[in-house]
N, C-alpha and C positions, 0 to 999 in steps of 0.2 A: 325252799321252806321259809327263808328269810323274807322273800317276797310276800307270802301269805301273812306273815306276822306284821310286816309293815303296812300292808293293805288294811288289815283288820284294826290296827292301831289308829290309822288315819280315819277310818270309818267311825271308830269309837269316839275320837276327838270331835268329829263333825256332829255326831249324834248328841254328845253332851253340850256342845255349843248351841245346837238347835233347841235343846230342852232348857238350858239355863239362861240364855240370852234371848229375851223376847223380841219379836219382830217389831221394828219401828215403822209405823205407817207415815208416809210423807204427808206433810201438811200442805194443802193446796194454797197457791199464792193468793194473797189478798192484799191490795195496796194499803188497806187500813192498818195492817201490821206494821208498816213502816212509819206511821204517825209517831211523833216524838213527845207528844204531851196530851193531857186530857182535853185541852181546848182545840187542838188540831183534830182529835178524834171526834169531838162533838160537832165541829163544823163539817168534817168529812161525812159523818153519818147523816147530817141534815141535807147536804148536797146530794149524796147518793140516794137518799130516800126520795128526793125530788126528781130522780132519774138522770142526774149528770154523771158523766164519766170523769171521776176525779183521780188524778195521779198524785202520788205523794213523794216527797223528797226528790224532786226532779233536778238533775244536774244542769247547770247553766254556767259554763266557765268554771271559775273557782268557787261559785256559790251553789246553794241548793234552794229550790223553792219549796216551801212547806206543802202547799196544796196548789195544784195547777189544773186549769181547764184548758186542755190542749187545743181544741178547735178554735175558740175565740182568743187563745193565748193570753189568758188571764192568770197572773201569778198572785196567789193569796198568801199573805204572811200573817201568821198568828203570833202576836207579840205578848208574851207573858211578862208580868211586871219584874220578875227576878232577873230576866235576861235582857230586857230591852229598856232599862231606865237609866243606866249610867251614861254619861257624856260620851264615853268611848264607844259604847254599843250603838248609841244614836248616830254617831258619825259613821260607824260601819254600815248601819242600815241605810243611811243616806247614799253611800257609795254603791251599795247593793242595788238600791232602787234605780240609780242612774245607769248602772251596768245593764240591768234587766230591760229598762226602757230602750237603751241603745240597741239591744238585741231583739227588739220587736214585742216585748211583753207589756201588757197593761198591769201595773202593780197596784194592789189593794192591800192595805194593812189594817188589821183589826186587833184591838187590845183584848186580853183575856176577859176583862170585865164586860166589854161589848158582846162578845161571844156568849158569855154566861148569862148576862142579864137581859139582853135584847137581841136574841138570835133572829127573830123575825125581821127586824130592821137590817141586820147584816145580810141576810139572804135577799132582801129586797134591793139593797144596794148592788149586790153581785148580779142579780138578774137584770138591773138596769144597764149594767155594763155590757151584758151579753146582747 
């Protein structure tokens, strides 16, 4: 008898959980979701629209590359004014550039204002590297 009570109690709990907790659909992976700033998303969108396979936040040693074109090994860094204007951050960026170059990457840096105001020229410079 206790087995039946336990069985139906567990069944009731499972039924209530099914009713009150909606199913969560998994979100398909999109590299764009890993972009950390609006300027990264803007450049990612422009490159993806042109048909390039763009990877985001690619690990390289102790660093991460904002946007990467893996085939030609181009590391694209999007430098917002808030995070890349201090002397300390400029020194960090210089060390990062040197490290990436030693590891076979061509490094390109673009400011937020370049990406925002002259995206066409930014894309042209990237395509010249390819």
